[in-house]
C-alpha positions in Angstrom: 13.6 -36.5 -23.9 17.1 -36.0 -24.7 18.3 -33.3 -27.2 21.9 -33.7 -27.1 22.4 -30.8 -25.4 24.6 -30.7 -22.2 22.6 -28.4 -19.6 25.3 -27.6 -17.1 26.9 -25.4 -20.1 23.9 -24.1 -20.7 22.5 -22.6 -17.2 26.7 -20.6 -17.2 24.3 -18.4 -19.7 21.5 -17.0 -20.5 19.7 -17.8 -22.8 17.6 -15.7 -25.7 14.9 -16.9 -27.9 17.7 -16.5 -30.7 19.8 -19.1 -28.6 16.7 -21.9 -28.3 15.9 -20.9 -32.2 19.3 -22.1 -33.4 19.6 -25.3 -31.3 16.2 -26.8 -32.6 16.4 -24.7 -35.9 13.9 -23.2 -36.1 12.5 -19.5 -36.6 12.9 -17.7 -33.4 8.9 -16.2 -34.4 8.1 -19.4 -33.6 10.2 -19.9 -30.4 8.6 -16.9 -29.3 4.9 -17.9 -30.7 5.3 -21.1 -28.6 6.8 -19.9 -25.7 3.7 -17.0 -24.7 0.7 -19.6 -25.6 0.3 -18.3 -28.9 1.0 -21.9 -30.1 -2.3 -23.3 -31.6 -2.9 -19.8 -32.9 0.1 -19.7 -35.2 -0.5 -23.4 -36.4 1.7 -24.2 -34.8 1.6 -28.4 -34.6 1.5 -29.6 -31.1 4.6 -31.4 -31.4 6.6 -29.4 -32.2 5.2 -27.1 -29.1 5.7 -29.6 -26.6 9.3 -29.8 -28.3 10.0 -26.5 -28.1 8.4 -26.2 -24.4 10.3 -29.4 -23.2 13.6 -28.4 -24.1 12.8 -25.1 -22.4 12.5 -26.4 -19.3 14.5 -28.5 -19.4 17.3 -26.2 -19.9 15.8 -24.2 -17.4 15.2 -21.1 -19.6 12.8 -17.6 -18.4 12.1 -14.8 -21.0 13.4 -11.3 -19.8 10.5 -9.5 -18.5 11.1 -6.8 -20.3 11.6 -8.7 -24.1 8.4 -10.7 -23.4 6.4 -7.9 -22.4 7.1 -5.9 -25.5 6.4 -8.9 -27.5 2.9 -9.8 -26.1 2.0 -6.0 -24.6 2.3 -8.2 -21.4 4.2 -8.2 -19.3 2.3 -10.2 -16.1 4.2 -7.9 -13.6 1.8 -4.5 -11.3 3.6 -1.7 -9.8 2.9 -0.9 -6.1 4.2 2.3 -4.5 3.5 3.4 -1.6 4.7 5.6 1.3 6.9 3.8 3.0 6.8 -0.2 2.8 8.0 -1.0 6.5 5.0 0.8 8.1 3.3 -1.6 9.6 0.2 -0.3 7.3 1.7 -0.3 4.2 3.7 -3.7 4.9 1.3 -5.8 5.9 -1.0 -4.5 2.8 2.5 -5.1 0.4 2.1 -9.0 1.1 -0.9 -9.5 1.1 -1.3 -7.4 -2.1 1.3 -9.2 -3.8 -0.1 -13.4 -2.3 -2.9 -12.2 -4.4 -1.6 -10.7 -7.5 0.8 -14.5 -7.5 -3.5 -15.7 -7.7 -4.1 -13.9 -11.2 -0.2 -14.8 -12.2 0.6 -11.5 -11.5 3.8 -10.6 -10.0 4.4 -7.3 -8.0 7.2 -4.7 -7.6 7.2 -2.7 -5.5 8.8 0.6 -4.2 8.2 3.7 -1.8 8.6 7.2 -1.9 8.6 8.0 2.0 6.3 11.4 0.9 8.8 12.8 -1.4 7.0 13.9 -4.8 9.7 13.8 -6.6 11.5 10.2 -5.9 7.3 8.9 -6.5 7.1 10.4 -10.2 10.9 8.9 -10.5 9.4 5.3 -9.5 6.2 5.3 -11.6 8.9 6.9 -14.7 10.9 3.6 -13.8 8.0 1.4 -14.0 5.9 2.7 -16.8 9.2 1.6 -18.6 8.9 -1.6 -17.4 5.7 -2.0 -19.0 4.2 -3.2 -16.3 0.2 -4.1 -16.8 -1.3 -2.1 -14.3 -0.2 0.3 -10.5 -1.8 0.6 -7.4 -0.4 3.5 -5.5 -1.1 4.7 -2.3 -0.6 8.8 -4.0 1.9 11.8 -2.5 1.4 15.2 -2.8 2.1 16.4 -6.5 1.5 13.2 -8.1 -2.0 14.1 -9.7 -1.0 15.1 -13.0 1.3 12.4 -13.9 -2.1 10.0 -12.8 -4.6 11.9 -14.5 -2.3 11.2 -17.1 -1.7 7.6 -16.9 -5.6 7.2 -16.7 -5.9 9.4 -20.1 -3.7 6.8 -21.7 -5.5 3.8 -20.8 -3.3 2.4 -18.0 -4.8 0.7 -15.6 -4.7 2.2 -12.2 -5.5 1.7 -8.4 -5.7 4.8 -5.6 -5.8 3.1 -1.6 -4.9 5.5 1.3 -6.0 7.8 0.0 -7.9 10.4 -2.8 -6.3 13.0 -4.4 -7.6 11.8 -7.5 -11.5 11.8 -8.7 -12.6 9.6 -11.3 -9.7 6.9 -10.7 -10.5 4.0 -8.6 -9.8 4.2 -5.0 -10.1 1.7 -2.1 -9.9 3.4 1.4 -11.8 3.5 4.9 -13.6 5.1 6.7 -11.4 7.6 8.3 -13.7 10.7 9.1 -16.6 8.4 11.0 -14.1 6.1 12.5 -12.5 8.3 14.3 -15.7 10.6 15.3 -16.4 7.3 17.0 -13.2 7.1 18.7 -14.0 10.4 20.1 -17.1 8.7 21.1 -15.7 6.2 22.8 -13.8 7.8 25.4 -16.7 10.4 25.8 -18.8 7.5 26.9 -16.2 6.3 29.5 -16.4 10.2 31.1 -13.5 11.9 29.2 -13.6 15.0 28.2 -10.6 17.3 27.6 -9.6 15.1 24.5 -5.9 16.2 22.5 -5.2 15.0 18.7 -1.9 15.0 17.6 -1.8 14.4 14.2 0.5 15.0 10.9 0.9 18.6 9.3 -0.2 16.8 6.4 -3.3 18.4 3.3 -3.6 14.1 2.2 -7.0 13.0 2.2 -7.1 10.4 4.9 -5.4 12.7 7.4 -7.9 15.5 6.5 -10.6 13.1 7.3 -9.4 12.1 10.7 -8.9 15.3 11.6 -12.0 16.5 10.6 -13.9 13.5 12.6 -12.0 15.3 15.7 -13.4 18.6 14.8 -16.6 17.5 14.7 -17.3 15.3 17.5 -15.5 18.4 19.7 -18.0 20.9 17.9 -20.6 18.5 18.8 -19.7 18.5 22.5 -19.0 22.2 22.4 -15.5 20.5 23.0 -12.1 23.4 23.0 -9.9 21.3 19.8 -6.7 21.2 21.6 -4.2 19.8 18.2 -1.1 19.6 17.6 0.6 19.6 14.2 3.8 17.3 13.8 6.2 17.1 10.3 6.0 14.9 8.7 10.0 14.4 7.4 10.6 15.3 11.0 12.3 12.1 12.7 11.4 9.9 15.7 13.1 12.2 18.8 11.7 15.7 16.6 8.5 14.3 16.7 8.8 12.9 20.7 9.4 16.0 21.1 6.5 18.3 19.8 4.7 15.6 21.9 6.5 16.7 25.1 5.6 20.5 24.3 2.5 19.4 23.8 1.4 17.8 26.6 3.6 20.0 28.8 1.5 22.3 27.3 -2.4 21.1 27.8 -2.1 19.7 30.7 -5.2 19.8 31.8 -5.6 16.9 29.2 -7.6 14.2 30.1 -7.5 11.7 26.7 -5.4 11.4 23.8 -6.3 10.3 20.1 -2.8 10.1 17.8 -3.7 10.4 14.3 -1.4 7.0 13.2 0.1 4.0 14.5 3.7 6.0 14.4 2.7 9.2 16.4 1.2 7.0 19.0 4.3 5.0 19.5 6.7 8.4 20.0 4.6 9.2 22.3 4.0 6.4 24.6 7.9 7.3 26.0 6.8 11.3 26.4 3.6 10.0 28.0 5.1 7.5 30.3 7.9 9.6 31.7 5.8 12.5 32.2 2.2 11.1 33.4 4.4 8.4 36.0 6.2 11.9 37.2 2.6 14.0 37.2 1.1 10.6 39.0 -2.1 10.1 36.9 -3.1 9.1 33.9 -3.7 9.8 30.2 -6.4 7.5 28.1 -5.0 6.6 24.7 -6.6 5.8 21.3 -4.8 5.4 18.1 -5.2 4.7 14.6 -4.1 1.7 12.8 -3.6 -0.5 15.0 -0.4 -2.4 15.4 0.9 -5.6 17.7 3.5 -3.8 19.5 -0.3 -2.3 21.7 -0.6 -6.0 22.7 2.4 -6.3 24.5 2.5 -2.3 26.2 0.8 -1.7 29.5 -1.3 -0.8 28.9 -2.7 -2.2 26.2 -3.6 0.1 23.5 -6.9 0.9 22.6 -6.6 1.2 18.4 -9.0 2.0 15.5 -8.1 -1.5 13.3 -8.5 -0.9 9.6 -9.3 -4.2 7.3 -6.2 -4.3 5.8 -7.1 -7.6 4.1 -10.7 -6.5 2.6 -8.4 -3.4 1.9 -6.2 -5.9 -0.4 -9.0 -8.0 -1.7 -10.9 -4.9 -3.2 -7.9 -2.9 -4.4 -6.2 -6.2 -6.0 -9.2 -7.0 -7.8 -10.3 -3.6 -9.0 -6.7 -4.1 -10.7 -7.4 -6.6 -12.8 -10.8 -5.9 -13.7 -8.8 -2.2 -14.7 -6.4 -5.0 -16.4 -8.8 -7.2 -18.2 -11.6 -4.7 -19.8 -9.4 -1.6 -20.0 -12.1 0.5 -21.8 -14.2 0.2 -18.7 -14.9 3.0 -16.2 -12.1 3.6 -13.8 -15.0 5.6 -11.1 -15.4 3.2 -8.5 -14.7 4.9 -5.2 -14.3 1.7 -2.3 -14.6 2.3 1.6 -14.8 -0.2 4.0 -15.0 0.5 8.1 -12.9 -0.1 10.5 -13.3 -1.2 13.9 -12.0 -0.1 17.3 -9.7 -2.8 19.0 -10.9 -1.6 23.3 -8.2 -2.2 24.8 -7.0 -0.8 28.4 -5.6 2.5 27.5 -9.1 4.2 27.1 -11.3 2.7 30.5 -11.4 4.8 33.3 
């Protein structure tokens, strides 16, 4: 369709709905209604709708998402707030969520908190100004109030990985029972002096993993051996904590790491320390990592079902967006599995 314009000139200028209305000599509200799919509702002729849409396509007009959200009440955008987008757990989940969201017609805006409460609150505040349609949050400590306020305002929210706010849609895994299973896996292979390396954290998933370890040790009458490592410390400092723990607990014959990045930090320490001793330490990590299949010995790990987690998360959120008055009390707990490799064999 030739509308008598020079698109070369137009692409260098950011078009607005007002520009389109002036060019086509129609009301701005008419252009807005057509672009936002409300042409039939406003009883605008099909001929005019086609004319506007053809022009929009020809000049490559893309409405600013915030302006569109103010006009329609919807932004077709979802906010994803995680601890660290580069993490081997959160990164793949973010990508899967983004892919699934696109299939529902939504784009994803995401950011990392790095475990900082103030950062988390700031991110959520910025996202809320953008009028997002829903939020997926791996919550940090201290944002319970903000999440509760959002729920009170009817904003769709799904929490995942950790569960500090009750009565909110949540998707996670069986952290406690999976850790008990990992302990049992080692116990059945003859290991009795089993240590546990975890974070000094009150997060629910870390608490559940610690609780699983403690319960298993108590059931077998084995004294627990635990080291708590501060979350914010560097990898170098984390390695020092692990080294001191293993040197002081030289009777250990196995160790479970509560996260894969703690395990990665500990592998160099273990290789150096136990090679000098001429002995070996069995290893299990919570959360798998691609490196665990490459090192020698390969590392046994508890694999969380990332695809299923992502699918349940996005489905729960879309359900809330479509039915905002529905209950927000679904609590989904998915089973993890142990990927057995060489590090847990006698």
